[in-house]
Residue, then its C-alpha position, 0 to 999 in steps of 0.5 A: x500500500x502506497x502512502x505519502x511519507x511527509x504526511x504520514x510522519x505528521x500523523x505518526x508524530x501525533x500518535x507517538x506524542x500522545x503515547x509518550x506523554x501517557x507514561x511508562x505504566x500505560x505502555x506496560x499495560x498495553x504490552x500485557x494486553x497485547x500479549x494476552x490477546x495474541x495468546x487468546x486469538x491463536x488458541x483453538x479453544x478461544x478460552x479467555x484466561x488471566x486478568x483480562x479474560x472478560x475483555x478479550x472477546x470484546x477486543x476480538x470483536x472490536x479488532x474484526x470491525x476495525x480491520x474490516x473498515x480499514x480494508x474496505x477503503x484500501x487498494x485491492x492490489x496487493x490484496x489486504x487480508x486482516x491479520x489476527x494478531x496485535x503487533x504494536x510491540x512486535x519486532x518482526x517485519x510488519x510490526x509497529x516498530x518496523x512500519x514506523x522505521x519504514x515511514x521515517x526512512x520515507x520521510x527523510x527521502x522527502x526532505x522531512x528529516x527534522x520531523x523524522x528525528x522528533x518521531x524517532x525520539x518519541x518512538x524510542x520511549x514507546x516502541x521496542x525500536x532498539x530491539x529491531x534487527x538492522x535493516x540489512x539483517x532483517x529477513x522479509x516474511x512473506x504473508x498471503x496478505x501481501x506487503x507488510x511494510x507499506x511503500x512510500x508513494x502517492x497519497x491518492x493510492x490510499x484514498x477511500x475506494x468504496x461508496x463515496x457517500x459512506x466513506x469515513x467521517x472526515x475532520x472537516x465534517x460535522x459527524x451528527x450532521x453527516x449521519x443525518x444527511x446520509x440516512x436522509x439521502x438513502x431514504x430519498x434514493x430508496x423511495x425514488x429508486x435511485x441506486x447510483x448505477x446505470x439502470x434500464x428504465x421500464x417500457x412504460x413512457x413517463x407521463x408527467x415531468x416528475x416521472x420524466x426527470x426520474x426516468x432520466x436520473x435512473x438512466x444516467x445512474x444519478x442519486x441524491x447525496x446531501x452529505x456535502x452539506x455537512x462540510x464546514x466549508x459548505x456551511x460557511x459559504x451558505x452562511x455567508x451567502x445568507x448574510x450577503x443576501x439579507x444585506x442587499x435586501x435591506x439596502x434595496x428595501x430601505x427608504x432611500x433605496x439601494x444607494x441611499x437616494x431620496x424616493x423622488x431623487x430620480x424624478x427631480x433629476x429628470x425634471x432638471x434635465x428637461x429644463 
């Protein structure tokens, strides 16, 4: 999977900074939870044991949901098959430490060495970076899931490739409004038969203008998508247009007219010209 090293190093810095500031005690608890989870997930009996026995089945369900959501928007080549284990404290190829080293190397190649050095300083407090084998001595492990270590490339390659209306909520969107507008769009599209794919309308010709518009929309594969209205930029533009419209309306309907002239100004001007 390709990614932008410069952008990825910024996101990794935020995560490493939050974990490093959380303290060593939390890192130890996370490492213990990862070890208990990995032991549980590879067991044929799936019998939870230890202090985290009650949490392990819940962690397995959550991991399956997260992996499925992440794989839904990933490129199909090479295929990405969710792995069963947590690998945050794993020192093998494909673990968090190994992937972070690959991201740091990609960022350095894209002239982001300063940010890469800061991430490495934080990562040494969080991940087992010192236990990693040297890059020359690291032995690649081939998995049926494809590449373990991502390849630096274009950010376009990791864009969401599923239904664009159902993509994950972005930082410039208002989450409750997104959910409401998506549900409303799906309800309207379902009631009107707009599936978003090319359809062959029935043999019956449309009788009204509304039926003709729906016939044309179904034939073109159109559908209603109100989700852009949940973006902060769109809401800001709409608010600006409303305020601007009210401002001009107040000018036009004021006593002096739009330019502040008296009501009989034009009549006086015309009479002066005729004289």
